[in-house]
Short mmCIF file of the C-alpha atoms (twelve columns), coordinates in Angstrom:
data_MODEL
# 
_entry.id   MODEL 
# 
loop_
_atom_site.group_PDB 
_atom_site.id 
_atom_site.type_symbol 
_atom_site.label_atom_id 
_atom_site.label_alt_id 
_atom_site.label_comp_id 
_atom_site.label_asym_id 
_atom_site.label_seq_id 
_atom_site.Cartn_x 
_atom_site.Cartn_y 
_atom_site.Cartn_z 
_atom_site.pdbx_PDB_model_num 
ATOM 1  C CA . MET A 1  16.360 -0.591  -1.083  1 
ATOM 2  C CA . ARG A 2  12.989 1.094   -0.756  1 
ATOM 3  C CA . VAL A 3  10.972 2.064   2.290   1 
ATOM 4  C CA . LEU A 4  7.274  1.271   2.500   1 
ATOM 5  C CA . GLU A 5  4.890  2.689   5.079   1 
ATOM 6  C CA . ASP A 6  1.902  0.386   5.486   1 
ATOM 7  C CA . ASP A 7  -1.652 1.532   6.201   1 
ATOM 8  C CA . GLY A 8  -1.013 1.162   9.934   1 
ATOM 9  C CA . GLY A 9  1.888  3.606   9.808   1 
ATOM 10 C CA . LEU A 10 4.590  0.962   10.225  1 
ATOM 11 C CA . CYS A 11 7.647  1.159   7.985   1 
ATOM 12 C CA . TRP A 12 9.367  -1.670  6.145   1 
ATOM 13 C CA . ASP A 13 12.634 -1.836  4.243   1 
ATOM 14 C CA . VAL A 14 11.866 -3.494  0.898   1 
ATOM 15 C CA . VAL A 15 14.660 -5.407  -0.833  1 
ATOM 16 C CA . LEU A 16 15.090 -8.044  -3.494  1 
ATOM 17 C CA . GLY A 17 16.077 -11.517 -2.341  1 
ATOM 18 C CA . ARG A 18 16.834 -14.895 -3.866  1 
ATOM 19 C CA . GLU A 19 16.089 -18.363 -2.564  1 
ATOM 20 C CA . SER A 20 18.721 -21.076 -2.737  1 
ATOM 21 C CA . TRP A 21 16.827 -22.814 -5.575  1 
ATOM 22 C CA . GLY A 22 16.852 -19.613 -7.655  1 
ATOM 23 C CA . ALA A 23 13.422 -18.087 -7.052  1 
ATOM 24 C CA . PHE A 24 13.363 -14.314 -6.538  1 
ATOM 25 C CA . TYR A 25 11.286 -12.641 -3.865  1 
ATOM 26 C CA . VAL A 26 10.573 -9.294  -2.271  1 
ATOM 27 C CA . LEU A 27 11.748 -9.180  1.310   1 
ATOM 28 C CA . PHE A 28 9.956  -6.876  3.773   1 
ATOM 29 C CA . VAL A 29 12.133 -6.114  6.819   1 
ATOM 30 C CA . PRO A 30 10.644 -4.174  9.737   1 
ATOM 31 C CA . ARG A 31 12.416 -0.862  10.260  1 
ATOM 32 C CA . GLU A 32 14.290 -0.648  13.526  1 
ATOM 33 C CA . GLY A 33 12.322 0.874   16.371  1 
ATOM 34 C CA . ASP A 34 8.843  0.493   14.826  1 
ATOM 35 C CA . ASP A 35 7.566  -2.724  16.376  1 
ATOM 36 C CA . GLU A 36 10.151 -5.138  17.675  1 
ATOM 37 C CA . ASP A 37 7.678  -8.056  17.551  1 
ATOM 38 C CA . ARG A 38 7.263  -7.955  13.779  1 
ATOM 39 C CA . GLU A 39 9.279  -10.368 11.719  1 
ATOM 40 C CA . ALA A 40 10.647 -10.168 8.198   1 
ATOM 41 C CA . ARG A 41 8.251  -11.325 5.484   1 
ATOM 42 C CA . LYS A 42 8.668  -12.429 1.878   1 
ATOM 43 C CA . ALA A 43 6.624  -12.620 -1.317  1 
ATOM 44 C CA . ILE A 44 7.728  -14.594 -4.374  1 
ATOM 45 C CA . LEU A 45 8.117  -12.822 -7.725  1 
ATOM 46 C CA . GLY A 46 7.519  -14.406 -11.127 1 
ATOM 47 C CA . ALA A 47 10.903 -13.295 -12.486 1 
ATOM 48 C CA . SER A 48 13.469 -15.887 -13.517 1 
ATOM 49 C CA . ALA A 49 16.558 -13.638 -13.689 1 
ATOM 50 C CA . GLN A 50 18.127 -11.034 -11.385 1 
ATOM 51 C CA . GLU A 51 17.707 -8.126  -13.812 1 
ATOM 52 C CA . GLU A 52 14.091 -9.040  -14.504 1 
ATOM 53 C CA . ALA A 53 13.308 -9.278  -10.770 1 
ATOM 54 C CA . SER A 54 15.039 -5.969  -10.068 1 
ATOM 55 C CA . ALA A 55 13.122 -4.238  -12.867 1 
ATOM 56 C CA . GLU A 56 9.826  -5.741  -11.665 1 
ATOM 57 C CA . LEU A 57 10.417 -4.442  -8.141  1 
ATOM 58 C CA . SER A 58 11.492 -1.016  -9.425  1 
ATOM 59 C CA . ARG A 59 8.248  -0.640  -11.406 1 
ATOM 60 C CA . MET A 60 5.993  -1.409  -8.435  1 
ATOM 61 C CA . ASP A 61 4.123  1.453   -6.848  1 
ATOM 62 C CA . ARG A 62 3.012  1.704   -3.215  1 
ATOM 63 C CA . VAL A 63 -0.318 -0.046  -3.847  1 
ATOM 64 C CA . GLU A 64 1.386  -3.009  -5.525  1 
ATOM 65 C CA . LEU A 65 3.906  -3.280  -2.700  1 
ATOM 66 C CA . LEU A 66 1.114  -3.199  -0.109  1 
ATOM 67 C CA . GLU A 67 -0.642 -6.014  -1.995  1 
ATOM 68 C CA . LEU A 68 2.563  -8.060  -1.929  1 
ATOM 69 C CA . LEU A 69 3.008  -7.335  1.777   1 
ATOM 70 C CA . SER A 70 -0.548 -8.429  2.557   1 
ATOM 71 C CA . GLY A 71 0.018  -11.716 0.720   1 
ATOM 72 C CA . SER A 72 3.489  -12.309 2.114   1 
ATOM 73 C CA . VAL A 73 4.581  -15.048 4.500   1 
ATOM 74 C CA . PRO A 74 7.083  -14.933 7.349   1 
ATOM 75 C CA . LYS A 75 10.618 -15.190 5.974   1 
ATOM 76 C CA . GLY A 76 11.365 -18.211 8.141   1 
ATOM 77 C CA . ASP A 77 8.661  -20.332 6.429   1 
# 
């Protein structure tokens, strides 16, 4: 798990997830106590295997994670 602070100063836990049909995504979970109204968000990765997705996420820097966060959708969608 990684922690990402966005440009507004809010922190997110960043973890790798997998959809039931096999797609991998980055899951952004609001850190407890920051803003209780925020909801978890997700962004799909292009990886087709667990190791590939994990390596892709590990290589991402803060700027890349912020780009994914800005293009993410609520996890419930």
